[in-house]
C-alpha positions, -999 to +999 in steps of 0.1 A: +876+323+378+853+292+380+853+296+418+840+331+415+814+322+390+801+294+411+801+316+442+782+343+423+756+318+410+752+302+445+746+334+463+723+349+437+702+317+435+699+315+473+681+348+474+654+335+451+652+302+470+643+321+501+615+338+483+602+306+467+576+298+494+560+332+491+527+340+474+527+369+450+507+389+475+535+386+501+561+403+479+548+439+483+537+441+519+555+467+541+538+468+575+562+492+591+590+516+580+620+494+589+607+463+570+612+462+533+590+442+509+606+410+496+603+424+460+624+454+470+652+432+484+652+412+451+655+444+431+680+462+453+705+434+453+704+433+415+707+471+415+739+469+435+756+449+409+742+468+380+751+502+395+787+494+407+798+470+380+778+475+348+765+510+342+786+531+320+809+502+310+812+481+278+782+497+262+759+483+289+724+499+289+704+501+321+676+475+322+652+503+332+664+539+339+637+542+366+651+513+387+679+535+402+652+556+418+632+526+428+659+503+442+686+526+456+686+522+493+707+550+510+734+559+485+733+597+483+761+596+457+740+577+432+710+600+431+674+603+442+655+573+455+621+563+468+619+571+505+620+539+527+585+543+540+571+541+504+587+509+493+554+491+500+536+514+475+556+499+446+530+476+431+549+482+399+574+470+387+557+436+389+573+407+406+579+390+372+597+422+360+620+422+390+630+385+384+636+394+348+658+423+360+678+399+381+683+375+352+694+404+330+720+416+354+733+381+362+738+374+325+757+407+320+779+400+350+788+365+340+796+377+304+822+401+320+835+378+346+869+372+329+874+410+328+862+414+364+886+386+376+916+404+361+907+438+377+914+439+414+890+467+421+861+451+402+868+417+419+866+434+453+833+449+443+819+415+433+829+401+466+814+430+485+782+427+464+779+390+473+784+397+510+759+426+507+734+402+492+740+377+520+731+405+544+698+410+525+692+372+526+691+375+564+669+406+561+646+387+538+640+362+566+635+388+593+612+410+571+592+380+558+587+369+594+575+404+604+551+405+575+536+371+581+539+374+619+517+405+619+491+390+596+461+383+618+460+347+605+497+340+615+503+321+583+535+300+582+563+310+558+571+274+552+557+244+571+588+225+562+612+251+577+630+238+608+650+259+631+683+245+644+683+224+676+693+241+708+730+238+718+739+210+742+743+224+778+779+230+789+787+222+825+808+254+830+783+282+830+808+310+832+844+314+819+868+338+835+892+360+816+920+378+833+928+414+830+952+424+803+959+435+767+941+417+739+940+421+701+907+425+683+897+433+648+900+415+615+934+399+608+933+405+571+926+369+560+895+366+539+867+391+534+857+417+561+838+449+560+857+482+565+843+486+601+860+453+612+894+463+599+923+478+618+934+451+643+944+468+675+949+462+712+924+469+740+928+467+777+902+446+795+895+443+832+889+407+845+854+394+836+833+363+836+811+355+806+784+329+802+790+301+777+753+300+770+726+324+759+697+333+781+668+309+774+631+315+770+626+298+804+651+322+820+634+352+804+599+340+816+612+344+851+620+381+844+584+386+831+569+367+860+589+388+885+574+420+871+605+430+851+584+451+826+567+470+855+598+479+875+616+511+863+647+503+883+660+478+858+657+501+828+675+529+811+654+561+810+650+558+772+641+521+776+615+528+803+599+554+781+599+529+752+583+502+774+555+525+785+548+543+752+546+509+733+530+489+762+558+462+758+551+432+780+572+404+763+596+398+734+583+403+699+561+375+686+552+362+721+515+358+727+497+346+758+467+325+746+444+308+770+470+311+797+498+295+776+527+313+760+529+309+723+555+322+698+552+330+661+579+312+641+587+308+604+566+276+604+536+293+622+523+299+657+538+273+681+540+267+718+570+285+733+601+263+733+615+269+768+650+256+759+655+279+729+676+311+734+653+341+739+648+359+706+636+392+692+645+414+722+657+450+720+688+463+736+666+479+762+651+445+772+685+428+771+700+454+794+671+454+817+672+416+820+709+417+828+703+444+855+675+422+870+701+393+872+725+417+888+749+413+859+755+432+826+759+427+789+794+421+775+812+449+757+820+440+720+857+438+729+849+412+757+827+393+734+853+390+706+881+380+730+858+353+745+842+341+712+864+310+707+852+297+741+815+303+735+786+287+718+775+314+694+756+316+661+719+312+670+712+348+680+728+381+673+740+392+708+735+427+721+767+442+736+770+472+758+791+490+731+781+519+710+788+515+673+819+537+668+849+535+644+880+515+653+913+534+655+925+545+620+891+537+604+889+551+569+859+553+546+863+541+510+862+568+483+829+573+464+795+557+469+811+524+484+823+546+513+787+551+524+784+515+533+791+515+571+808+547+583+778+570+580+758+549+605+783+552+633+760+572+656+730+563+679+734+525+674+745+496+695+768+467+684+756+431+682+780+402+678+778+367+665+753+354+640+717+340+640+696+310+628+690+330+595+724+343+589+736+331+555+761+303+554+798+314+556+786+350+565+795+348+602+829+355+619+839+366+654+850+401+642+817+409+625+801+441+638+764+442+634+746+473+645+710+485+652+691+511+672+684+502+708+647+496+702+652+471+674+634+438+679+627+423+645+662+410+641+671+376+657+687+392+688+693+375+721+712+379+754+745+368+769+755+377+805+787+389+820+797+394+856+828+413+868+854+392+886 
C-alpha cells in the first residue's frame, strides 16, 4: 500500500510543480478552443478522483456541488458541463479555491487508501486516474506554451527550464524490416489504456525506417524549396488548411530580421538546427515526406521498429487512422467514454515527447489527434518501401 500512496503523492504533487512558475494571471487564459486554462487542468484532475472514487461513498460530501459542472470534461454519463470554449471564462472559482479542492480530495483519497488497495476495481481506477493526470501534465506544458507563446511579449515559462539534448547521430540512417507477420499491442504487463490492449498479429510488407527524426535543418530545406507553395505535396484537406490559415512554417517559428527564431518554454530563441522539428501537423508531416519522395510509417510499422529507434523527444505522426484493435471492448459506465468514442477522424501518433511525464511512455501507446493539430510536441520520422 505504501507504494501506491507514494505514487499517488508523487503524481499529484508533480502537477502543482508544473504550475509553480506561473503568475496568477496565467491560470485563466484560454486563447483558443483546444487549449484549456491551467486552473481548469488542476480542477479537472481532482474532479476525476472525486467523481470516480469518492462521491456517494463512505458519507463523503462533494467539496462544491457546482464543480462537477465546472470540471467535467467530456463524460456524458456524469452530467452537464461547461462547454470547452468557455473554460477561460471561469474567473471563479479562484486559483486558491482550486488548490484547496485538490488538497481536500487528496486527503479523502489517502484516508481511504487501505480500502482502495483491497478492492481491485477501485485500485484500477486509482491507477487509471494517475495515468490520466500524467496525460494532463503533458497538456499543461503544451497549453502553457501556447498561452505564453501567443502573448505578444513572448514571456518565458521558466528561464531555468532546459530541453533535453539532441540524440547522438547514428551512422545507420535507415533500418530494413523484412515482410512477414508481427505481433503488436500491449502484452498485459503493467498499465495500458484500453485502446492498446488486444495483442494481435499484423502482416507488414518490407520497409525501411529512419533511426532519426527529421531535424529543423532538414525541414528548413522543405520551406526554402517552396514546400508550402506547391500543392503537389499535400492532401486536398491539407492544401485547403495551408491556404485558409496562411501557414508558412511550423508553429512557434518566426522569421525576425532574416533569422529564424522559435518560441520555447524558456522564451524566444534562435532556431536550433539540430533539434527534431516540432509542432507540425499531420498535413505538414505528410507533405514533407512526399517532398522527400518517402512516406510516414504506419503505427504497426512504428511499433515493430520501436526497439531499434531513438524515440521519445517528439510524438511521431503515423499514416494510420485512429481505429479500434480487433476485439476492442469499451468499459462499462463513464470510464468507457475514455478512448473508444474518439475513434473517428483522428490520426495516430506514437512515441513520447520532451514533456511527456516520466514513466508514461511505452512503445504500444496510441496517442491521437486531428490532422491539423500543431500545439502538441509532434515531429516526423520517414519510411521508404524496400
